[in-house]
C-alpha positions in Angstrom: -21.2 8.7 -7.5 -19.8 6.4 -4.8 -16.3 7.1 -6.0 -16.8 10.9 -5.5 -18.2 10.4 -2.0 -15.2 8.1 -1.1 -12.8 10.7 -2.6 -14.4 13.4 -0.4 -14.1 11.2 2.7 -10.5 10.4 1.9 -9.7 14.1 1.5 -11.4 15.0 4.7 -9.7 12.1 6.5 -6.4 13.3 5.1 -7.0 16.8 6.4 -7.8 15.3 9.8 -4.6 13.3 9.8 -2.6 16.4 8.8 -4.2 18.5 11.5 -3.4 15.8 14.1 0.2 15.6 12.9 0.7 19.4 13.1 -0.9 19.5 16.6 1.3 16.7 17.8 4.4 18.3 16.3 3.6 21.5 18.2 3.3 19.7 21.5 -0.5 19.9 21.7 -2.0 16.6 22.7 -4.5 15.4 20.1 -7.3 15.0 22.8 -6.6 18.6 24.0 -7.1 20.2 20.6 -10.3 22.2 20.8 -10.2 24.1 17.5 -8.4 27.2 16.1 -8.5 29.1 19.5 -6.7 26.4 21.5 -3.7 27.8 23.3 -0.8 25.4 23.8 0.5 25.0 27.3 -2.5 26.7 29.1 -5.8 25.6 30.4 -7.6 28.7 29.1 -11.0 28.2 27.7 -11.4 28.9 24.0 -13.1 32.2 23.2 -16.7 32.2 22.2 -16.9 32.1 18.4 -20.2 31.0 16.8 -18.5 31.1 13.3 -16.6 27.9 13.7 -17.7 25.0 16.0 -15.2 23.4 18.3 -13.5 20.3 16.8 -11.8 17.4 18.6 -9.5 15.1 16.8 -10.0 11.4 17.7 -6.7 9.4 17.5 -8.7 6.5 16.1 -9.6 8.6 13.1 -5.9 9.1 12.3 -5.4 5.3 12.3 -8.4 4.9 10.0 -6.7 7.0 7.4 -3.8 4.5 7.2 -6.1 1.6 7.1 -8.0 2.9 4.1 -5.2 4.5 2.1 -5.3 3.7 -1.6 -1.6 4.6 -2.2 0.2 1.4 -3.3 3.9 0.8 -3.5 5.8 -2.5 -4.0 9.5 -3.4 -3.6 11.4 -6.6 -4.4 14.9 -7.9 -3.5 15.9 -11.3 -4.8 18.8 -13.6 -4.1 19.8 -17.0 -5.6 21.3 -19.9 -3.6 21.7 -23.6 -4.6 19.5 -23.1 -7.6 16.6 -21.5 -5.8 15.4 -17.9 -6.0 14.2 -16.2 -2.8 12.4 -12.9 -3.1 11.3 -10.6 -0.4 9.9 -7.1 -0.2 7.3 -4.7 0.9 3.8 -3.8 -0.3 1.5 -1.1 1.1 -1.6 -3.2 0.8 -3.8 -4.9 3.4 -2.9 -8.2 5.1 -4.0 -11.1 3.0 -3.7 -9.3 -0.4 -2.1 -11.4 -3.1 0.9 -10.4 -5.2 1.5 -12.1 -8.5 5.1 -13.1 -9.3 7.0 -14.4 -12.3 10.5 -15.7 -12.6 11.7 -15.4 -16.2 15.0 -16.7 -17.7 16.4 -14.0 -20.0 17.8 -16.5 -22.6 15.5 -19.5 -22.6 12.3 -17.5 -21.8 11.3 -20.2 -19.3 8.7 -18.9 -16.8 7.5 -19.9 -13.4 4.6 -17.9 -11.9 2.5 -17.9 -8.8 1.1 -15.8 -6.0 2.3 -14.8 -2.6 0.4 -13.3 0.3 1.2 -10.0 2.1 1.4 -10.0 5.9 2.3 -7.0 8.0 3.3 -5.1 4.8 5.9 -7.7 3.7 6.1 -10.9 1.7 8.6 -13.6 0.8 8.7 -16.6 -1.4 11.2 -19.1 -2.7 11.2 -21.1 -5.9 13.5 -23.9 -6.9 14.5 -23.4 -10.6 15.3 -27.1 -11.1 17.5 -27.6 -14.1 17.4 -24.0 -15.5 20.7 -23.2 -17.3 23.0 -20.4 -16.1 22.0 -16.9 -16.9 20.0 -13.9 -15.7 16.6 -14.5 -14.1 14.2 -11.6 -13.9 12.0 -11.6 -10.7 8.8 -9.6 -11.3 6.3 -9.0 -8.5 3.0 -7.1 -9.0 -0.1 -6.0 -7.1 -3.3 -5.9 -9.1 -6.9 -6.6 -8.3 -7.6 -8.7 -11.3 -5.9 -12.1 -11.1 -6.0 -15.3 -13.2 -6.7 -18.4 -11.2 -7.0 -16.6 -7.8 -9.1 -13.8 -6.3 -8.2 -10.9 -4.1 -10.0 -10.7 -0.8 -13.3 -8.6 -0.8 -11.7 -5.9 1.3 -8.9 -5.4 -1.3 -11.4 -5.2 -4.2 -13.6 -2.7 -2.3 -10.6 -0.5 -1.5 -8.9 -0.4 -4.9 -11.8 -1.2 -7.2 -12.6 -4.3 -9.3 -10.2 -3.2 -12.0 -7.7 -1.3 -9.8 -9.1 2.0 -10.7 -8.9 3.2 -7.1 -5.2 2.7 -6.8 -3.0 5.7 -6.3 0.8 6.3 -6.1 3.9 6.9 -8.2 4.2 3.2 -9.3 0.6 2.8 -10.6 0.5 1.8 -14.3 -2.3 0.7 -16.7 -1.4 -1.7 -19.4 -4.5 -2.3 -21.6 -7.2 -3.2 -19.1 -5.0 -4.1 -16.2 -4.0 -1.5 -13.5 -1.1 -2.6 -11.4 1.9 -1.7 -9.3 5.0 -3.8 -10.0 8.7 -4.1 -9.2 11.5 -6.2 -10.7 14.9 -7.4 -9.7 17.4 -9.6 -11.6 19.6 -12.4 -10.2 22.3 -14.4 -11.9 21.9 -18.2 -11.9 25.3 -20.1 -12.1 
């Protein structure tokens, strides 16, 4: 039941982050929060209450929530210049995670595929289309844990599962046995 334990920790960490956000929004310093009896703006000691222990929110715990999030989103924006497509976008995955990409000509069905690496939540790649004829080119980018000819880093597989079963978010889809998050853009090749 490792998945259930991780889900419970994520839920607890999420509650911790929400509590820290609310406290910060109310002007209470995170290190000053002493539990439900803390009084903003005074140095008064909390009332003795054996029913709920004092709780302090550690700012490092809030950062850990972001570092272990399983919510995945991918964007792509493509341009074409001098016969080459350049795509850039964002991905809410760890640094070093790989995104698969395909460039597909809508009329001739020619395909170029490969991988690009995410750094600081962004990625970019360029691909020369050589002698492809004029027409629309679909640019498809996807994050998935199962890859052909490459392997996601261990941290990525641990966070999202070997088959992507741990991914969450509005863009997550499962097609057969592959769970992924993808995005597309179309450019016109002259």
